[in-house]
N, CA, C and O atoms as a CHARMM CRD file, in Angstrom:
* protein
*
  364
    1    1 MET  N     18.47400 -22.36900  15.52700 PROA 1      0.00000
    2    1 MET  CA    18.72200 -20.91500  16.19300 PROA 1      0.00000
    3    1 MET  C     17.76000 -20.28600  15.49600 PROA 1      0.00000
    4    1 MET  O     18.03300 -20.01700  14.32600 PROA 1      0.00000
    5    2 GLY  N     16.69600 -19.97900  15.91600 PROA 2      0.00000
    6    2 GLY  CA    16.15400 -18.97700  15.13500 PROA 2      0.00000
    7    2 GLY  C     15.61800 -17.51200  15.45100 PROA 2      0.00000
    8    2 GLY  O     15.67200 -17.38600  16.67500 PROA 2      0.00000
    9    3 LEU  N     15.25100 -16.64900  15.01500 PROA 3      0.00000
   10    3 LEU  CA    14.85400 -15.25300  15.77400 PROA 3      0.00000
   11    3 LEU  C     13.60700 -15.34900  16.83000 PROA 3      0.00000
   12    3 LEU  O     12.68900 -16.15800  16.97000 PROA 3      0.00000
   13    4 PRO  N     13.94100 -14.32100  17.41400 PROA 4      0.00000
   14    4 PRO  CA    12.66900 -14.27800  18.50300 PROA 4      0.00000
   15    4 PRO  C     11.25700 -14.09000  17.75100 PROA 4      0.00000
   16    4 PRO  O     11.08500 -13.26900  16.84900 PROA 4      0.00000
   17    5 LYS  N     10.32600 -14.91600  18.21900 PROA 5      0.00000
   18    5 LYS  CA     9.04100 -15.27200  18.13800 PROA 5      0.00000
   19    5 LYS  C      8.50600 -13.65300  17.78400 PROA 5      0.00000
   20    5 LYS  O      7.91300 -13.37100  16.74300 PROA 5      0.00000
   21    6 ALA  N      8.84500 -12.65200  18.87700 PROA 6      0.00000
   22    6 ALA  CA     8.15300 -11.18100  18.90400 PROA 6      0.00000
   23    6 ALA  C      8.78100 -10.94600  17.48300 PROA 6      0.00000
   24    6 ALA  O      8.04400 -11.00800  16.50000 PROA 6      0.00000
   25    7 MET  N     10.23500 -10.65600  17.33500 PROA 7      0.00000
   26    7 MET  CA    10.71800 -10.06700  15.92100 PROA 7      0.00000
   27    7 MET  C     10.19600 -10.92800  14.51100 PROA 7      0.00000
   28    7 MET  O     10.17700 -10.52500  13.34800 PROA 7      0.00000
   29    8 VAL  N      9.81800 -12.14500  15.01900 PROA 8      0.00000
   30    8 VAL  CA     8.96000 -12.41600  13.60400 PROA 8      0.00000
   31    8 VAL  C      7.95500 -12.40300  13.07500 PROA 8      0.00000
   32    8 VAL  O      7.75900 -12.63600  11.88300 PROA 8      0.00000
   33    9 VAL  N      6.85100 -12.01400  14.22600 PROA 9      0.00000
   34    9 VAL  CA     5.29400 -11.04200  14.32300 PROA 9      0.00000
   35    9 VAL  C      5.35700  -9.72400  14.34600 PROA 9      0.00000
   36    9 VAL  O      4.22600  -9.26400  14.50600 PROA 9      0.00000
   37   10 GLU  N      6.32900  -8.74900  14.24100 PROA 10     0.00000
   38   10 GLU  CA     6.52200  -7.82000  14.48000 PROA 10     0.00000
   39   10 GLU  C      6.51400  -7.54400  12.81500 PROA 10     0.00000
   40   10 GLU  O      5.94000  -6.58900  12.29200 PROA 10     0.00000
   41   11 ALA  N      7.45300  -8.83100  11.92000 PROA 11     0.00000
   42   11 ALA  CA     7.91800  -8.20700  10.61500 PROA 11     0.00000
   43   11 ALA  C      7.05900  -8.76100   9.89700 PROA 11     0.00000
   44   11 ALA  O      7.10200  -8.52300   8.69000 PROA 11     0.00000
   45   12 TYR  N      5.86100  -9.80700  10.50700 PROA 12     0.00000
   46   12 TYR  CA     4.53600 -10.22600   9.50800 PROA 12     0.00000
   47   12 TYR  C      3.82200  -8.84600   9.63200 PROA 12     0.00000
   48   12 TYR  O      3.76500  -8.10300   8.65200 PROA 12     0.00000
   49   13 LYS  N      3.31400  -8.52300  10.74700 PROA 13     0.00000
   50   13 LYS  CA     2.39200  -7.36600  11.17800 PROA 13     0.00000
   51   13 LYS  C      2.82600  -6.20200   9.76400 PROA 13     0.00000
   52   13 LYS  O      1.95800  -5.76400   9.00900 PROA 13     0.00000
   53   14 ASP  N      4.23700  -5.87300   9.64100 PROA 14     0.00000
   54   14 ASP  CA     4.79500  -4.64800   9.18700 PROA 14     0.00000
   55   14 ASP  C      4.82400  -5.17800   7.73400 PROA 14     0.00000
   56   14 ASP  O      5.19600  -4.29500   6.96100 PROA 14     0.00000
   57   15 LEU  N      4.58200  -6.19000   7.21600 PROA 15     0.00000
   58   15 LEU  CA     4.88400  -7.03700   6.04500 PROA 15     0.00000
   59   15 LEU  C      3.41500  -6.47000   5.46400 PROA 15     0.00000
   60   15 LEU  O      3.17700  -5.43400   4.84300 PROA 15     0.00000
   61   16 PHE  N      2.36300  -7.74000   5.98200 PROA 16     0.00000
   62   16 PHE  CA     1.06600  -7.43100   5.20900 PROA 16     0.00000
   63   16 PHE  C     -0.05700  -6.03700   6.05100 PROA 16     0.00000
   64   16 PHE  O     -1.21900  -5.77700   5.73600 PROA 16     0.00000
   65   17 GLY  N      0.79700  -5.34800   7.16500 PROA 17     0.00000
   66   17 GLY  CA    -0.06400  -4.09500   7.27700 PROA 17     0.00000
   67   17 GLY  C      0.26000  -3.42400   6.41300 PROA 17     0.00000
   68   17 GLY  O     -0.79600  -3.38100   5.78000 PROA 17     0.00000
   69   18 ASN  N      0.95400  -2.83000   5.86600 PROA 18     0.00000
   70   18 ASN  CA     1.77500  -2.14400   4.59400 PROA 18     0.00000
   71   18 ASN  C      0.69400  -2.66800   3.32900 PROA 18     0.00000
   72   18 ASN  O      0.00200  -1.90600   2.65500 PROA 18     0.00000
   73   19 ILE  N      0.73100  -3.74500   3.23800 PROA 19     0.00000
   74   19 ILE  CA     0.49700  -4.06500   1.89100 PROA 19     0.00000
   75   19 ILE  C     -0.96500  -3.79400   2.24700 PROA 19     0.00000
   76   19 ILE  O     -1.64600  -3.27600   1.36200 PROA 19     0.00000
   77   20 LEU  N     -1.51200  -4.05900   3.36100 PROA 20     0.00000
   78   20 LEU  CA    -3.39500  -4.15400   3.43100 PROA 20     0.00000
   79   20 LEU  C     -3.61600  -2.47400   3.40000 PROA 20     0.00000
   80   20 LEU  O     -4.75000  -2.09500   3.11000 PROA 20     0.00000
   81   21 LEU  N     -2.90400  -1.76700   3.59700 PROA 21     0.00000
   82   21 LEU  CA    -2.87500  -0.45300   4.27600 PROA 21     0.00000
   83   21 LEU  C     -3.67100   0.28400   2.73700 PROA 21     0.00000
   84   21 LEU  O     -4.71100   0.92700   2.59800 PROA 21     0.00000
   85   22 PHE  N     -2.61700  -0.17600   1.75900 PROA 22     0.00000
   86   22 PHE  CA    -2.86700   0.70600   0.89000 PROA 22     0.00000
   87   22 PHE  C     -4.19700  -0.48900  -0.25300 PROA 22     0.00000
   88   22 PHE  O     -4.88500   0.10700  -1.08200 PROA 22     0.00000
   89   23 VAL  N     -4.28200  -1.31100  -0.17800 PROA 23     0.00000
   90   23 VAL  CA    -5.08400  -2.31300  -0.90700 PROA 23     0.00000
   91   23 VAL  C     -6.90600  -1.59500  -1.07700 PROA 23     0.00000
   92   23 VAL  O     -7.69800  -2.15100  -1.83800 PROA 23     0.00000
   93   24 PRO  N     -7.28300  -0.44300  -0.32000 PROA 24     0.00000
   94   24 PRO  CA    -8.62200   0.07000  -0.97000 PROA 24     0.00000
   95   24 PRO  C     -8.42900   1.45600  -1.92000 PROA 24     0.00000
   96   24 PRO  O     -9.30800   1.85500  -2.68400 PROA 24     0.00000
   97   25 ILE  N     -7.07600   2.14000  -1.72900 PROA 25     0.00000
   98   25 ILE  CA    -6.84300   2.86900  -2.51900 PROA 25     0.00000
   99   25 ILE  C     -7.66000   2.70700  -3.93500 PROA 25     0.00000
  100   25 ILE  O     -8.59100   3.42000  -4.30800 PROA 25     0.00000
  101   26 PRO  N     -6.84700   1.14300  -4.91400 PROA 26     0.00000
  102   26 PRO  CA    -7.76900   1.59600  -6.38400 PROA 26     0.00000
  103   26 PRO  C     -9.55400   1.17600  -6.12000 PROA 26     0.00000
  104   26 PRO  O    -10.24200   0.82500  -7.07900 PROA 26     0.00000
  105   27 PHE  N     -9.88700   1.23400  -5.30000 PROA 27     0.00000
  106   27 PHE  CA   -11.41400   1.30400  -5.63100 PROA 27     0.00000
  107   27 PHE  C    -11.79000   2.47600  -5.54600 PROA 27     0.00000
  108   27 PHE  O    -12.69800   2.92600  -6.24500 PROA 27     0.00000
  109   28 PHE  N    -10.85100   3.46600  -4.27300 PROA 28     0.00000
  110   28 PHE  CA   -11.67700   4.71800  -4.67500 PROA 28     0.00000
  111   28 PHE  C    -11.18800   5.19400  -5.75200 PROA 28     0.00000
  112   28 PHE  O    -11.79200   6.19300  -6.14100 PROA 28     0.00000
  113   29 LEU  N    -10.03300   4.75800  -6.60700 PROA 29     0.00000
  114   29 LEU  CA   -10.33400   5.82300  -8.03100 PROA 29     0.00000
  115   29 LEU  C    -11.03700   4.94300  -8.97500 PROA 29     0.00000
  116   29 LEU  O    -11.41200   5.41100 -10.05000 PROA 29     0.00000
  117   30 PHE  N    -11.25600   3.68200  -8.66800 PROA 30     0.00000
  118   30 PHE  CA   -12.00800   3.13800  -9.45600 PROA 30     0.00000
  119   30 PHE  C    -13.66800   3.50900  -9.41900 PROA 30     0.00000
  120   30 PHE  O    -14.04900   3.52300 -10.58900 PROA 30     0.00000
  121   31 PHE  N    -14.39700   3.70700  -8.82000 PROA 31     0.00000
  122   31 PHE  CA   -15.56400   3.46100  -8.30300 PROA 31     0.00000
  123   31 PHE  C    -16.08500   5.16800  -7.80700 PROA 31     0.00000
  124   31 PHE  O    -17.17700   5.68200  -8.04900 PROA 31     0.00000
  125   32 LEU  N    -14.87500   5.81000  -7.03400 PROA 32     0.00000
  126   32 LEU  CA   -15.46000   7.69200  -6.49200 PROA 32     0.00000
  127   32 LEU  C    -14.63600   8.67200  -7.45400 PROA 32     0.00000
  128   32 LEU  O    -15.21100   9.71500  -7.76300 PROA 32     0.00000
  129   33 ALA  N    -13.29000   8.43800  -7.98400 PROA 33     0.00000
  130   33 ALA  CA   -12.83200   9.04400  -8.97600 PROA 33     0.00000
  131   33 ALA  C    -12.54000   8.64800 -10.51000 PROA 33     0.00000
  132   33 ALA  O    -11.65000   9.24100 -11.12000 PROA 33     0.00000
  133   34 GLY  N    -13.39500   7.51800 -11.19600 PROA 34     0.00000
  134   34 GLY  CA   -13.11100   7.83900 -12.19200 PROA 34     0.00000
  135   34 GLY  C    -12.32300   7.02200 -12.87500 PROA 34     0.00000
  136   34 GLY  O    -12.74800   6.51300 -13.91300 PROA 34     0.00000
  137   35 ARG  N    -11.07000   6.76200 -12.42300 PROA 35     0.00000
  138   35 ARG  CA    -9.65500   6.70500 -12.72500 PROA 35     0.00000
  139   35 ARG  C     -9.55600   4.63100 -12.79500 PROA 35     0.00000
  140   35 ARG  O     -9.81800   3.78800 -11.93700 PROA 35     0.00000
  141   36 SER  N     -9.24800   4.55500 -13.68900 PROA 36     0.00000
  142   36 SER  CA    -8.89400   2.87100 -13.55600 PROA 36     0.00000
  143   36 SER  C     -7.48300   2.46000 -14.15800 PROA 36     0.00000
  144   36 SER  O     -7.51900   1.28500 -14.52200 PROA 36     0.00000
  145   37 SER  N     -6.62800   2.87800 -14.31000 PROA 37     0.00000
  146   37 SER  CA    -5.44900   2.74500 -15.04200 PROA 37     0.00000
  147   37 SER  C     -4.51400   2.32900 -14.05900 PROA 37     0.00000
  148   37 SER  O     -4.21000   3.00700 -13.07700 PROA 37     0.00000
  149   38 LEU  N     -3.97300   0.99300 -14.38500 PROA 38     0.00000
  150   38 LEU  CA    -2.56000   0.76700 -13.35800 PROA 38     0.00000
  151   38 LEU  C     -1.72200   1.52800 -13.04500 PROA 38     0.00000
  152   38 LEU  O     -1.16100   1.42100 -11.95500 PROA 38     0.00000
  153   39 ARG  N     -1.41100   2.52300 -13.94800 PROA 39     0.00000
  154   39 ARG  CA    -0.45300   3.23600 -13.97600 PROA 39     0.00000
  155   39 ARG  C     -0.36100   4.70900 -12.64500 PROA 39     0.00000
  156   39 ARG  O      0.59200   5.30000 -12.13700 PROA 39     0.00000
  157   40 SER  N     -1.95100   4.83500 -12.48400 PROA 40     0.00000
  158   40 SER  CA    -2.49600   6.40600 -12.12100 PROA 40     0.00000
  159   40 SER  C     -3.01700   5.66400 -10.38300 PROA 40     0.00000
  160   40 SER  O     -3.23500   6.43500  -9.44900 PROA 40     0.00000
  161   41 THR  N     -3.14900   4.08800 -10.20300 PROA 41     0.00000
  162   41 THR  CA    -2.96700   3.59600  -9.55900 PROA 41     0.00000
  163   41 THR  C     -1.43600   3.63400  -8.52700 PROA 41     0.00000
  164   41 THR  O     -1.38300   4.03900  -7.36600 PROA 41     0.00000
  165   42 ILE  N     -0.31100   3.10100  -9.33100 PROA 42     0.00000
  166   42 ILE  CA     0.61700   3.36900  -8.97200 PROA 42     0.00000
  167   42 ILE  C      1.15400   4.84200  -8.44200 PROA 42     0.00000
  168   42 ILE  O      1.58300   5.17000  -7.33600 PROA 42     0.00000
  169   43 LEU  N      0.95600   5.63800  -9.71600 PROA 43     0.00000
  170   43 LEU  CA     1.32400   7.24900  -8.94900 PROA 43     0.00000
  171   43 LEU  C      0.61400   7.32700  -7.83800 PROA 43     0.00000
  172   43 LEU  O      1.34600   7.21000  -6.85500 PROA 43     0.00000
  173   44 VAL  N     -0.80200   7.51400  -7.50400 PROA 44     0.00000
  174   44 VAL  CA    -1.18000   7.77400  -6.39700 PROA 44     0.00000
  175   44 VAL  C     -0.67500   7.15000  -5.39600 PROA 44     0.00000
  176   44 VAL  O     -0.75500   7.92500  -4.44300 PROA 44     0.00000
  177   45 ALA  N     -0.20100   6.19000  -5.07500 PROA 45     0.00000
  178   45 ALA  CA     0.17800   5.03900  -3.95300 PROA 45     0.00000
  179   45 ALA  C      1.02300   5.05800  -3.73100 PROA 45     0.00000
  180   45 ALA  O      1.46500   4.56600  -2.69300 PROA 45     0.00000
  181   46 ALA  N      1.91800   5.83400  -4.88600 PROA 46     0.00000
  182   46 ALA  CA     3.63400   5.82500  -4.83800 PROA 46     0.00000
  183   46 ALA  C      3.45900   7.41100  -3.86500 PROA 46     0.00000
  184   46 ALA  O      3.81900   7.43500  -2.68800 PROA 46     0.00000
  185   47 THR  N      3.04800   8.27600  -4.34300 PROA 47     0.00000
  186   47 THR  CA     2.84200   9.59700  -3.93100 PROA 47     0.00000
  187   47 THR  C      1.99300   9.71800  -2.14800 PROA 47     0.00000
  188   47 THR  O      2.26400  10.54000  -1.27300 PROA 47     0.00000
  189   48 ILE  N      1.30100   8.97300  -2.11100 PROA 48     0.00000
  190   48 ILE  CA     0.54600   8.84700  -0.30900 PROA 48     0.00000
  191   48 ILE  C      2.15600   8.13900   0.19800 PROA 48     0.00000
  192   48 ILE  O      3.10800   8.55300   0.85900 PROA 48     0.00000
  193   49 SER  N      1.88300   7.10400  -0.38900 PROA 49     0.00000
  194   49 SER  CA     3.48500   6.43000   0.35200 PROA 49     0.00000
  195   49 SER  C      4.36400   7.14600   0.56200 PROA 49     0.00000
  196   49 SER  O      4.72600   7.22800   1.73600 PROA 49     0.00000
  197   50 PHE  N      5.03200   7.91300  -0.41000 PROA 50     0.00000
  198   50 PHE  CA     6.20600   8.77700   0.20500 PROA 50     0.00000
  199   50 PHE  C      6.05300   9.83000   0.89500 PROA 50     0.00000
  200   50 PHE  O      6.75700  10.14900   1.85400 PROA 50     0.00000
  201   51 SER  N      5.01000  10.51400   0.40200 PROA 51     0.00000
  202   51 SER  CA     4.50700  11.92100   1.91400 PROA 51     0.00000
  203   51 SER  C      4.43100  11.44000   3.28500 PROA 51     0.00000
  204   51 SER  O      4.91800  12.00700   4.26400 PROA 51     0.00000
  205   52 VAL  N      3.60700  10.05700   3.27300 PROA 52     0.00000
  206   52 VAL  CA     3.86900   9.49000   4.57100 PROA 52     0.00000
  207   52 VAL  C      5.45000   9.07100   4.86000 PROA 52     0.00000
  208   52 VAL  O      5.41900   9.70900   5.91200 PROA 52     0.00000
  209   53 GLU  N      6.33200   8.73200   4.84600 PROA 53     0.00000
  210   53 GLU  CA     7.70700   8.56900   4.80900 PROA 53     0.00000
  211   53 GLU  C      8.17000   9.44300   4.95600 PROA 53     0.00000
  212   53 GLU  O      9.05800   9.56400   5.80000 PROA 53     0.00000
  213   54 LEU  N      7.76400  10.41400   4.19700 PROA 54     0.00000
  214   54 LEU  CA     8.78100  11.80700   4.17000 PROA 54     0.00000
  215   54 LEU  C      8.35300  12.50200   5.40400 PROA 54     0.00000
  216   54 LEU  O      9.19000  12.89200   6.21800 PROA 54     0.00000
  217   55 THR  N      7.05400  12.67500   5.57700 PROA 55     0.00000
  218   55 THR  CA     6.64900  13.08100   7.26000 PROA 55     0.00000
  219   55 THR  C      7.02800  12.18300   8.29200 PROA 55     0.00000
  220   55 THR  O      7.52400  12.80400   9.23300 PROA 55     0.00000
  221   56 GLN  N      6.98400  11.00800   8.46400 PROA 56     0.00000
  222   56 GLN  CA     8.19600  10.27400   9.09900 PROA 56     0.00000
  223   56 GLN  C      9.81100  10.79600   9.63000 PROA 56     0.00000
  224   56 GLN  O     10.25700  11.02000  10.75500 PROA 56     0.00000
  225   57 PHE  N     10.35400  10.85800   8.41900 PROA 57     0.00000
  226   57 PHE  CA    11.55700  11.49900   8.27600 PROA 57     0.00000
  227   57 PHE  C     11.41100  12.36600   9.06400 PROA 57     0.00000
  228   57 PHE  O     11.22300  12.14200  10.26000 PROA 57     0.00000
  229   58 LEU  N     11.48100  13.74200   8.45400 PROA 58     0.00000
  230   58 LEU  CA    11.12400  14.95500   8.91800 PROA 58     0.00000
  231   58 LEU  C     11.00900  15.08600  10.31900 PROA 58     0.00000
  232   58 LEU  O     11.86000  15.59000  11.05100 PROA 58     0.00000
  233   59 LEU  N      9.88200  14.59500  10.67600 PROA 59     0.00000
  234   59 LEU  CA     9.57500  14.82800  12.22000 PROA 59     0.00000
  235   59 LEU  C      9.87200  13.68300  13.28300 PROA 59     0.00000
  236   59 LEU  O      9.52900  13.65000  14.46500 PROA 59     0.00000
  237   60 SER  N     10.66700  12.66600  12.48400 PROA 60     0.00000
  238   60 SER  CA    11.83100  11.58700  13.42700 PROA 60     0.00000
  239   60 SER  C     10.44100  11.00700  14.34500 PROA 60     0.00000
  240   60 SER  O     10.45300  11.11300  15.57200 PROA 60     0.00000
  241   61 ILE  N      8.90900  10.20500  13.40100 PROA 61     0.00000
  242   61 ILE  CA     8.13600   9.34900  14.21700 PROA 61     0.00000
  243   61 ILE  C      8.05100   8.39200  13.24600 PROA 61     0.00000
  244   61 ILE  O      7.99100   8.56600  12.02900 PROA 61     0.00000
  245   62 GLY  N      8.05100   7.12400  14.01200 PROA 62     0.00000
  246   62 GLY  CA     7.80900   5.90600  13.53500 PROA 62     0.00000
  247   62 GLY  C      9.24700   6.23100  12.64200 PROA 62     0.00000
  248   62 GLY  O      9.93500   7.23300  12.83100 PROA 62     0.00000
  249   63 THR  N      9.60100   4.96100  11.43900 PROA 63     0.00000
  250   63 THR  CA    10.51200   4.54400  10.86800 PROA 63     0.00000
  251   63 THR  C     10.23800   4.75900   9.58500 PROA 63     0.00000
  252   63 THR  O      9.40500   3.99200   9.10200 PROA 63     0.00000
  253   64 ALA  N     10.87900   5.91600   8.59600 PROA 64     0.00000
  254   64 ALA  CA    11.10800   5.85300   7.55300 PROA 64     0.00000
  255   64 ALA  C     11.71100   4.84200   6.87100 PROA 64     0.00000
  256   64 ALA  O     12.85900   4.55800   7.21100 PROA 64     0.00000
  257   65 ASP  N     11.03500   4.03800   5.70200 PROA 65     0.00000
  258   65 ASP  CA    12.06400   3.24900   5.13000 PROA 65     0.00000
  259   65 ASP  C     11.57400   2.82800   3.52700 PROA 65     0.00000
  260   65 ASP  O     10.43300   3.00200   3.09800 PROA 65     0.00000
  261   66 ILE  N     12.51100   2.33900   2.89200 PROA 66     0.00000
  262   66 ILE  CA    12.34000   2.17000   1.70200 PROA 66     0.00000
  263   66 ILE  C     11.21300   1.14400   1.35400 PROA 66     0.00000
  264   66 ILE  O     10.29100   1.12200   0.53800 PROA 66     0.00000
  265   67 ASP  N     11.67800   0.31500   2.30900 PROA 67     0.00000
  266   67 ASP  CA    10.62900  -1.34200   2.26400 PROA 67     0.00000
  267   67 ASP  C      9.18600  -1.10800   2.07100 PROA 67     0.00000
  268   67 ASP  O      8.50800  -1.59300   1.16500 PROA 67     0.00000
  269   68 ASP  N      8.58700   0.05800   3.45000 PROA 68     0.00000
  270   68 ASP  CA     7.09600   0.55800   3.49300 PROA 68     0.00000
  271   68 ASP  C      6.76700   0.91600   2.23300 PROA 68     0.00000
  272   68 ASP  O      5.70800   0.43700   1.82900 PROA 68     0.00000
  273   69 LEU  N      7.57700   1.86800   1.23000 PROA 69     0.00000
  274   69 LEU  CA     7.08000   2.41700  -0.07900 PROA 69     0.00000
  275   69 LEU  C      6.54300   1.39500  -0.81300 PROA 69     0.00000
  276   69 LEU  O      5.37400   1.26500  -1.17500 PROA 69     0.00000
  277   70 ILE  N      7.70900   0.50300  -1.05200 PROA 70     0.00000
  278   70 ILE  CA     7.72000  -1.11300  -2.19800 PROA 70     0.00000
  279   70 ILE  C      6.36800  -1.77700  -1.87000 PROA 70     0.00000
  280   70 ILE  O      5.52900  -2.07400  -2.72100 PROA 70     0.00000
  281   71 LEU  N      6.21900  -2.02900  -0.21200 PROA 71     0.00000
  282   71 LEU  CA     4.91600  -2.60800   0.23500 PROA 71     0.00000
  283   71 LEU  C      3.79400  -1.67200  -0.20400 PROA 71     0.00000
  284   71 LEU  O      3.09800  -1.93200  -1.18600 PROA 71     0.00000
  285   72 ASN  N      3.62600  -0.55700   0.55500 PROA 72     0.00000
  286   72 ASN  CA     2.86100   0.44100  -0.04700 PROA 72     0.00000
  287   72 ASN  C      2.16400   0.13400  -1.52400 PROA 72     0.00000
  288   72 ASN  O      0.94200   0.00900  -1.59700 PROA 72     0.00000
  289   73 ILE  N      3.01200   0.02100  -2.69500 PROA 73     0.00000
  290   73 ILE  CA     2.81000   0.27500  -3.84100 PROA 73     0.00000
  291   73 ILE  C      2.28300  -0.92300  -4.36700 PROA 73     0.00000
  292   73 ILE  O      1.33800  -1.03500  -5.14800 PROA 73     0.00000
  293   74 LEU  N      3.20700  -2.09300  -3.70600 PROA 74     0.00000
  294   74 LEU  CA     2.29900  -3.47600  -3.82800 PROA 74     0.00000
  295   74 LEU  C      1.08000  -3.69600  -3.70100 PROA 74     0.00000
  296   74 LEU  O      0.37400  -3.92600  -4.68300 PROA 74     0.00000
  297   75 GLY  N      0.57200  -3.66200  -2.35500 PROA 75     0.00000
  298   75 GLY  CA    -0.98900  -3.36200  -2.17100 PROA 75     0.00000
  299   75 GLY  C     -1.82600  -2.33400  -3.00600 PROA 75     0.00000
  300   75 GLY  O     -3.02300  -2.29200  -3.29200 PROA 75     0.00000
  301   76 ALA  N     -1.12100  -1.79400  -3.19600 PROA 76     0.00000
  302   76 ALA  CA    -2.19600  -0.92800  -4.07100 PROA 76     0.00000
  303   76 ALA  C     -2.41700  -1.72600  -5.88600 PROA 76     0.00000
  304   76 ALA  O     -3.27100  -1.57300  -6.75900 PROA 76     0.00000
  305   77 VAL  N     -1.18700  -2.55400  -5.78200 PROA 77     0.00000
  306   77 VAL  CA    -1.26800  -3.23600  -7.56800 PROA 77     0.00000
  307   77 VAL  C     -2.24200  -4.05300  -7.07000 PROA 77     0.00000
  308   77 VAL  O     -3.39900  -3.89400  -7.46000 PROA 77     0.00000
  309   78 VAL  N     -1.90100  -5.13100  -6.05700 PROA 78     0.00000
  310   78 VAL  CA    -2.69000  -6.34600  -5.67000 PROA 78     0.00000
  311   78 VAL  C     -4.48000  -5.56200  -5.20200 PROA 78     0.00000
  312   78 VAL  O     -5.44700  -6.28100  -5.45100 PROA 78     0.00000
  313   79 GLY  N     -4.76300  -4.10400  -4.54200 PROA 79     0.00000
  314   79 GLY  CA    -6.06000  -3.52200  -5.17600 PROA 79     0.00000
  315   79 GLY  C     -6.46500  -3.49400  -6.23900 PROA 79     0.00000
  316   79 GLY  O     -7.55500  -4.02300  -6.45800 PROA 79     0.00000
  317   80 TYR  N     -5.83300  -2.95200  -7.15000 PROA 80     0.00000
  318   80 TYR  CA    -5.79400  -2.65800  -8.61700 PROA 80     0.00000
  319   80 TYR  C     -6.81300  -3.76900  -9.21500 PROA 80     0.00000
  320   80 TYR  O     -7.90900  -3.51100  -9.71200 PROA 80     0.00000
  321   81 PHE  N     -6.18800  -5.17000  -9.05700 PROA 81     0.00000
  322   81 PHE  CA    -6.42700  -6.53400  -9.82700 PROA 81     0.00000
  323   81 PHE  C     -8.04900  -6.96600  -8.94600 PROA 81     0.00000
  324   81 PHE  O     -8.98000  -7.65900  -9.35600 PROA 81     0.00000
  325   82 GLY  N     -7.95800  -6.56900  -8.23200 PROA 82     0.00000
  326   82 GLY  CA    -9.13600  -6.96500  -7.09900 PROA 82     0.00000
  327   82 GLY  C    -10.46800  -5.91700  -7.54800 PROA 82     0.00000
  328   82 GLY  O    -11.64900  -6.23100  -7.69200 PROA 82     0.00000
  329   83 ALA  N     -9.87400  -4.69100  -7.69400 PROA 83     0.00000
  330   83 ALA  CA   -11.10000  -3.59400  -8.31000 PROA 83     0.00000
  331   83 ALA  C    -11.48800  -3.16300  -9.45100 PROA 83     0.00000
  332   83 ALA  O    -12.09700  -2.14200  -9.77100 PROA 83     0.00000
  333   84 LYS  N    -10.95400  -4.30600 -10.23000 PROA 84     0.00000
  334   84 LYS  CA   -10.66100  -3.97900 -11.80400 PROA 84     0.00000
  335   84 LYS  C    -11.42300  -5.63700 -11.86800 PROA 84     0.00000
  336   84 LYS  O    -12.09800  -5.96200 -12.84500 PROA 84     0.00000
  337   85 LYS  N    -11.24400  -6.37000 -10.94800 PROA 85     0.00000
  338   85 LYS  CA   -12.58900  -7.73500 -11.19400 PROA 85     0.00000
  339   85 LYS  C    -14.08900  -7.26700 -10.96900 PROA 85     0.00000
  340   85 LYS  O    -15.15800  -7.41200 -11.56200 PROA 85     0.00000
  341   86 MET  N    -13.59900  -6.57400  -9.71500 PROA 86     0.00000
  342   86 MET  CA   -15.10500  -6.25800  -9.06400 PROA 86     0.00000
  343   86 MET  C    -15.74600  -5.33200 -10.05300 PROA 86     0.00000
  344   86 MET  O    -16.95500  -5.54800 -10.13800 PROA 86     0.00000
  345   87 LYS  N    -15.33900  -4.43000 -10.77700 PROA 87     0.00000
  346   87 LYS  CA   -15.57400  -3.66200 -11.78000 PROA 87     0.00000
  347   87 LYS  C    -16.30300  -4.30600 -13.05600 PROA 87     0.00000
  348   87 LYS  O    -17.37300  -3.93900 -13.54200 PROA 87     0.00000
  349   88 ASN  N    -15.39800  -5.44600 -13.52400 PROA 88     0.00000
  350   88 ASN  CA   -16.07300  -6.14600 -14.33700 PROA 88     0.00000
  351   88 ASN  C    -17.34200  -7.30500 -14.11500 PROA 88     0.00000
  352   88 ASN  O    -18.01200  -7.89500 -14.96300 PROA 88     0.00000
  353   89 LEU  N    -17.36900  -7.35600 -12.97000 PROA 89     0.00000
  354   89 LEU  CA   -18.45400  -8.11600 -12.65400 PROA 89     0.00000
  355   89 LEU  C    -19.65200  -7.60600 -12.37900 PROA 89     0.00000
  356   89 LEU  O    -20.71400  -8.21200 -12.52000 PROA 89     0.00000
  357   90 VAL  N    -19.47600  -6.07600 -11.83900 PROA 90     0.00000
  358   90 VAL  CA   -20.79600  -5.07900 -12.13400 PROA 90     0.00000
  359   90 VAL  C    -21.37900  -4.83700 -13.21200 PROA 90     0.00000
  360   90 VAL  O    -22.59700  -4.78700 -13.38600 PROA 90     0.00000
  361   91 GLU  N    -20.19500  -4.60700 -14.30700 PROA 91     0.00000
  362   91 GLU  CA   -20.47000  -4.25100 -15.60600 PROA 91     0.00000
  363   91 GLU  C    -21.23500  -5.19300 -16.49400 PROA 91     0.00000
  364   91 GLU  O    -21.48400  -4.88000 -17.65800 PROA 91     0.00000
């Protein structure tokens, strides 16, 4: 007896949606803002994600969840390594 298919699909959408949403952030930091450190990437992603979660909590819209914060930062870290690789290929 497993979980209903709809719950599993929703969990995957939540998981990958939060990760994919933050992958582009390091690209903007690398190529537009000239920042290329992992630390600045994590700081910017954490700030943006925390702001979104706080807004959801204060306005009672959506679901404010620590998992979203963690997955958003993970997405930014994944994007960081992709942007770094792309930057090395361009140079």
